C-alpha positions in Angstrom: 0.0 0.0 0.0 1.3 3.5 -0.8 2.4 5.4 2.3 0.1 8.2 3.4 1.7 11.6 3.5 0.4 14.0 6.1 0.3 17.8 5.9 1.6 20.1 7.2 5.0 18.4 7.6 8.6 19.6 8.1 11.6 18.1 6.4 15.3 18.7 6.4 16.5 20.7 3.3 20.2 21.0 4.2 22.5 21.6 7.1 21.1 25.1 7.6 17.5 24.7 6.2 14.1 23.2 6.8 11.2 23.0 4.4 7.6 23.1 5.5 5.0 21.5 3.2 1.5 22.9 3.8 -0.2 20.7 1.2 0.3 18.5 -1.9 -0.9 21.2 -4.3 -1.4 24.9 -4.2 -4.8 26.6 -3.7 -5.9 30.0 -2.5 -6.1 29.0 1.2 -2.7 27.4 1.1 -1.1 30.5 -0.4 -2.6 32.6 2.3 -1.4 30.3 5.0 2.1 30.4 3.6 2.1 34.2 3.6 0.9 34.3 7.2 3.4 31.6 8.3 6.2 33.5 6.6 5.4 36.6 8.6 5.0 34.7 11.9 8.4 32.9 11.4 10.2 36.2 10.6 8.7 37.9 13.7 9.4 34.9 16.0 12.9 33.9 14.9 14.2 37.4 13.9 17.9 37.4 12.9 18.1 33.6 13.4 16.6 33.5 9.9 18.7 34.1 6.9 16.0 33.8 4.3 12.4 32.6 3.9 11.5 31.3 0.4 7.8 30.7 -0.3 6.6 28.5 -3.1 3.3 27.1 -4.3 2.6 24.8 -1.3 5.8 25.0 0.7 8.1 27.4 2.6 11.8 27.0 2.8 13.4 28.2 6.1 17.1 29.0 5.9 18.6 29.7 9.4 22.0 30.9 10.7 23.7 27.8 12.1 26.0 30.0 14.2 23.1 31.4 16.1 20.7 28.4 16.4 20.3 24.8 15.3 18.0 22.4 13.5 16.2 21.2 16.7 15.5 24.7 18.0 14.1 25.9 14.7 12.0 22.8 14.2 10.5 23.3 17.6 9.5 26.8 16.8 8.1 25.8 13.4 5.9 23.1 15.0 4.6 25.6 17.6 3.7 28.1 14.8 2.1 25.5 12.7 -0.1 24.4 15.6 -1.1 28.0 16.3 -1.6 28.7 12.6 -4.9 26.8 12.3 -7.1 29.8 11.7 -7.2 30.9 8.0 -5.8 34.3 7.5 -8.4 36.9 6.6 -8.5 38.0 3.0 -6.3 41.0 2.5 -8.2 44.1 1.3 -5.1 45.4 -0.4 -5.2 45.1 -4.2 -2.1 46.1 -6.2 -3.4 47.6 -9.4 -1.0 47.5 -12.4 -1.5 49.5 -15.6 -1.2 47.6 -18.9 -1.1 48.8 -22.5 -2.9 45.9 -24.3 -2.6 45.9 -28.1 -1.1 43.8 -30.9 1.7 46.4 -30.9 2.6 45.8 -27.3 1.4 42.2 -27.1 2.5 40.2 -30.2 0.4 37.2 -29.2 -2.8 39.0 -28.4 -4.4 38.6 -31.8 -3.4 34.9 -32.1 -4.7 34.1 -28.6 -8.0 35.9 -29.3 -8.5 34.0 -32.6 -7.6 30.6 -30.9 -10.1 31.3 -28.1 -12.9 32.4 -30.6 -12.9 35.8 -29.0 -12.3 39.4 -30.1 -9.2 41.2 -28.9 -11.5 43.5 -26.8 -13.0 40.4 -25.1 -9.6 39.0 -24.2 -8.6 42.4 -22.6 -11.8 42.6 -20.7 -11.6 39.1 -19.4 -7.9 39.5 -18.3 -8.8 42.7 -16.4 -11.8 41.4 -14.6 -10.0 38.8 -12.4 -8.2 39.6 -9.2 -5.1 37.4 -9.2 -3.2 36.0 -6.3 0.6 35.8 -6.2 1.2 32.1 -6.1 5.0 32.1 -6.2 8.0 34.2 -7.2 10.8 32.6 -9.2 12.2 31.8 -12.7 13.8 35.3 -12.6 14.2 37.9 -9.9 10.8 39.5 -9.3 8.9 37.2 -11.7 5.5 36.5 -10.0 3.3 33.7 -11.0 -0.3 35.0 -10.8 -3.5 32.9 -10.9 -5.8 31.8 -11.9 -6.6 33.0 -15.4 -10.1 32.6 -16.7 -10.4 29.3 -18.7 -11.6 31.2 -21.7 -8.2 32.8 -22.3 -6.0 30.1 -20.8 -3.4 28.9 -23.4 -0.3 26.7 -23.5 3.2 28.1 -23.6 4.7 28.8 -26.9 6.3 25.9 -28.7 9.5 27.9 -29.4 10.3 30.4 -26.5 11.6 33.8 -27.5 15.2 34.6 -26.9 14.3 38.1 -25.6 11.0 39.2 -24.0 10.9 43.0 -23.3 10.8 44.3 -19.8 7.2 44.8 -18.6 5.7 42.2 -21.0 2.4 40.7 -19.7 2.0 37.1 -20.6 -0.3 34.1 -20.2 0.7 30.4 -19.9 -1.9 27.8 -19.0 -4.1 29.2 -16.1 -1.4 31.7 -15.0 -0.4 35.2 -15.9 2.7 37.2 -15.2 4.7 40.3 -15.9 8.4 40.0 -17.0 10.1 42.4 -14.5 13.2 42.6 -16.8 14.2 41.6 -20.3 14.7 37.8 -20.4 14.0 34.7 -22.5 10.5 33.4 -22.2 7.7 31.3 -23.7 4.6 32.9 -22.4 1.9 34.4 -24.8 2.4 38.2 -24.7 -0.7 40.4 -24.6 0.6 43.8 -23.4 3.1 45.9 -21.6 3.2 47.3 -18.1 5.3 50.6 -17.7 5.8 50.1 -14.0 9.1 49.0 -12.6 8.3 45.9 -10.5 11.7 44.8 -9.2 14.6 47.1 -8.2 17.3 45.4 -6.2 18.7 48.8 -5.1 15.5 50.3 -3.6 13.6 48.6 -0.7 11.2 46.9 -0.6 12.8 45.8 -3.9 9.6 44.0 -5.2 6.1 45.4 -5.7 4.3 42.3 -4.5 4.9 39.3 -2.3 3.4 35.8 -2.2 -0.2 36.0 -1.1 -0.8 39.5 -2.4 -3.7 40.4 -4.8 -3.1 41.9 -8.2 -5.5 43.5 -10.7 -4.7 44.8 -14.1 -6.1 48.1 -15.6 -6.0 48.9 -19.3 -4.3 52.1 -20.4 -3.9 53.9 -23.7 -0.6 54.1 -25.7 -0.3 57.8 -24.7 -0.8 56.9 -21.0 1.8 54.1 -21.3 4.4 56.4 -22.7 3.6 59.1 -20.1 4.3 56.6 -17.4 7.7 55.8 -18.8 6.9 52.9 -21.0 9.0 52.2 -24.1 7.9 50.5 -27.4 
C-alpha cells in the first residue's frame, strides 16, 4: 500500500535549512497560510533566519547555524504550525497595475483571441476582470506567477520560446499570468506591456508584491503608457 503523506510536515532541506510542506498542491487557502506563516516565522525567529523562500505549497526556512540549530528551529516551526490553524483573513489590499494591451505591445494577443474564438477586446476585458493572487516568485528575480486566469483565455506556452522578451511584458501560460520584470528569454503568450518597474534590487522593498498579495490589471492607452515611462 502507498504510504500516506500527512500535511503540514517539516523536512530537512540542508544543514542550515528546513522546508515546510503545507499541502500537496497549491490553492488560495494554502497560499494565504504560507504568507501568514512566513510573517510569523520572521517575527518569532528574527535574525536567526537568513531567508524565507515561499513556493506554491511550501516554505523554505534557511537559518543561521552560528546562532541556532535544527532542533530549536524545528520546535519553533511546530509551535507556529499548531497556532496557525485559523485561516488568514483575506487582504483588502489590491495592487493595481497598468497595462497597454494591443497587438503592438502584445504580439500574441491577436493569435490568442483567434484561438479562443474571442475578439481582442474580449480578451482584454476578461484578463482585467479577475483579481489574481501571487502564487510564487521565481524563474527570474521578481517574476511573479499569478493565478488563476479565466479558462476562456488560458493557453499553452509557446512551442518555441523567445530569446528576448521585453521588460514589462504581460503574458499568459496555461491558467497563470505574469509580468516579466526585466528583459529575459520566455515562452509565455504576450498580450501587453506594463510601464511600472516591479523589481529594483537597489530600492527597498525591492519588489512590488509578495506571495499571497492580490493583483489586478487596468487597461491604459498608448499615450498613458508612454507618459508613465513605458517604451515601445
